[in-house]
C-alpha positions in Angstrom: -33.9 46.2 -26.4 -30.8 45.4 -28.3 -29.4 46.4 -25.2 -31.1 44.2 -22.8 -30.7 41.4 -25.3 -26.6 41.9 -24.7 -27.5 42.2 -21.1 -29.1 39.0 -21.0 -26.2 37.3 -22.9 -23.5 38.5 -21.4 -25.3 37.4 -17.9 -26.0 34.1 -19.4 -22.5 33.9 -20.3 -21.3 34.9 -16.9 -23.0 32.3 -15.6 -22.1 29.7 -18.0 -18.4 30.8 -17.4 -18.6 30.6 -13.6 -20.7 26.8 -13.9 -17.7 25.6 -16.4 -14.9 26.9 -13.5 -16.8 25.2 -11.2 -17.1 21.7 -12.6 -13.7 21.9 -13.8 -12.4 22.0 -10.1 -14.2 19.3 -8.9 -13.0 17.3 -12.1 -9.2 18.7 -11.4 -9.6 17.3 -7.7 -11.5 14.1 -9.1 -7.8 13.7 -11.1 -6.1 14.6 -8.4 -7.5 11.8 -5.8 -8.0 9.4 -8.5 -4.1 9.6 -9.4 -3.1 9.4 -5.1 -5.5 6.1 -5.0 -3.3 4.5 -7.7 -0.7 5.5 -6.0 -2.1 3.9 -2.4 -2.4 0.8 -4.7 1.1 1.0 -6.4 2.6 1.3 -2.8 0.9 -1.8 -1.6 1.4 -3.8 -3.9 5.2 -3.0 -4.2 5.6 -3.4 0.1 3.4 -6.6 -0.5 5.7 -8.2 -2.4 8.4 -9.0 -0.4 6.2 -9.0 3.1 7.2 -13.1 3.0 11.0 -12.5 3.1 10.1 -9.5 5.7 8.6 -11.5 7.8 11.0 -14.6 8.0 13.6 -12.6 8.5 11.8 -10.5 11.6 11.0 -13.5 13.3 15.0 -15.4 12.6 15.7 -11.7 14.1 13.3 -12.0 17.1 15.5 -15.5 17.6 18.8 -13.9 17.2 17.8 -11.5 19.8 16.5 -13.5 21.9 20.1 -15.8 21.9 22.2 -12.6 22.3 20.0 -11.4 25.6 20.4 -15.0 26.9 23.8 -15.4 26.6 23.3 -18.3 24.4 26.0 -19.1 21.7 25.7 -17.8 18.0 25.5 -21.3 16.1 26.4 -21.4 12.4 22.9 -21.4 11.1 22.1 -18.4 13.8 25.3 -17.1 11.6 23.7 -17.8 8.0 20.4 -15.9 9.0 22.4 -13.0 10.1 24.4 -12.9 6.9 20.8 -13.1 5.1 19.3 -10.4 6.8 22.1 -8.0 6.0 22.0 -9.1 2.7 18.5 -8.0 3.0 18.9 -4.9 4.4 21.5 -3.7 1.7 18.6 -4.6 -1.3 15.3 -3.3 0.8 17.4 0.5 1.9 16.2 1.8 5.3 15.2 5.1 3.6 13.1 3.2 0.8 11.3 1.4 2.8 10.3 4.2 5.4 9.5 6.7 2.3 7.5 4.4 1.1 5.6 3.7 4.3 5.3 6.9 5.2 4.1 7.9 1.9 1.3 5.4 2.4 0.3 6.6 5.5 0.6 10.6 4.4 -1.3 9.4 1.2 -4.3 7.7 3.5 -4.5 10.4 5.8 -5.0 12.8 2.9 -7.0 11.0 0.2 -9.4 8.3 2.2 -12.2 8.9 3.8 -12.7 6.8 7.6 -15.6 5.3 6.3 -15.2 1.2 6.3 -12.0 1.9 8.4 -10.2 1.9 5.2 -8.0 4.5 6.4 -6.7 3.0 9.8 -6.5 -0.4 8.1 -4.3 1.1 5.4 -2.1 3.3 8.4 -1.9 -0.2 10.3 -0.3 -2.2 7.2 2.3 0.8 7.2 3.1 0.8 10.3 3.0 -3.0 10.6 5.9 -2.9 7.4 8.3 0.1 9.3 8.1 -1.5 12.6 9.2 -4.7 11.1 11.8 -3.4 9.2 13.3 -1.3 11.7 13.2 -4.2 14.0 15.6 -6.2 11.6 18.1 -3.5 11.7 18.1 -4.0 15.3 17.3 -0.1 15.7 13.7 -0.4 17.0 11.6 -2.8 19.5 8.0 -2.9 19.1 6.7 -3.5 22.4 5.1 -7.1 23.1 1.2 -6.9 22.0 2.8 -5.2 18.6 5.4 -8.6 18.1 2.6 -10.5 18.8 0.1 -9.3 16.1 2.3 -9.4 13.2 0.5 -11.2 10.6 1.6 -14.9 8.8 2.0 -14.0 4.9 -1.1 -15.8 3.8 -3.1 -13.6 6.2 -1.3 -10.5 5.3 -2.4 -11.5 1.6 -6.0 -11.9 2.4 -5.9 -8.7 4.3 -4.5 -6.6 1.7 -6.3 -8.0 -1.2 -9.7 -6.9 0.7 -7.9 -3.4 0.7 -7.0 -3.2 -2.9 -10.3 -3.8 -3.3 -12.0 -1.3 -1.0 -9.5 1.2 -2.7 -10.4 0.7 -5.9 -14.4 1.0 -5.1 -13.5 4.7 -3.8 -11.9 5.0 -7.3 -15.5 4.6 -8.6 -14.8 3.0 -11.9 -16.5 0.3 -11.7 -13.9 -2.3 -12.0 -13.2 -5.0 -9.5 -9.6 -6.4 -8.4 -8.8 -9.9 -8.7 -6.8 -12.2 -6.0 -4.2 -14.2 -6.5 -6.2 -16.9 -6.6 -7.6 -15.5 -9.6 -5.0 -15.4 -11.5 -3.0 -18.6 -10.5 -6.3 -20.4 -12.0 -5.7 -18.0 -15.4 -2.0 -18.9 -15.5 -2.7 -22.9 -14.9 -5.9 -22.9 -17.3 -6.3 -20.4 -19.7 -2.7 -18.3 -20.3 -1.2 -20.9 -22.4 -4.4 -21.2 -24.6 -4.2 -17.3 -25.3 -0.6 -17.6 -26.1 -1.1 -20.0 -28.4 -3.8 -17.9 -30.2 -1.9 -15.2 -30.7 
């Protein structure tokens, strides 16, 4: 009788161990995915921070390229734009943007679902930043369709806000992102009051 009880206890302990190992593995995978989703948000925020500058320099590069291709003289205004582009290139190193764009694409391919087109949306953002930066460096000439579909900063900001919301939703923490408008409303209407209360 005692042997049967010991056997039953051993079997129960074995199943409990298997159960614990299984759920520990699931938890580890969830934590890993969560950290990768956080990294996706971090990269999107980083590259979003200088999209307006990138957009302006990209358009300047198109103007400069057209002038050079048409044999037009470089005006002092264009020389200034070239100088500003070169400074931008020095500050935002090619390797950094290429690394971030590539990392963003890799993370989205590995950790995002194909549902609601989230993966393709993030891959498209990555491609846009990558191509715009290479165009400014005069290393890449995207085709005419790609050039005509570069969104304006306001459009890109709205698109990125939607993507951020979808990524946060993927994290399944129950939280929601706030928009730049939410931030500005708080800053102008509530921030000073909150500071004074401290």
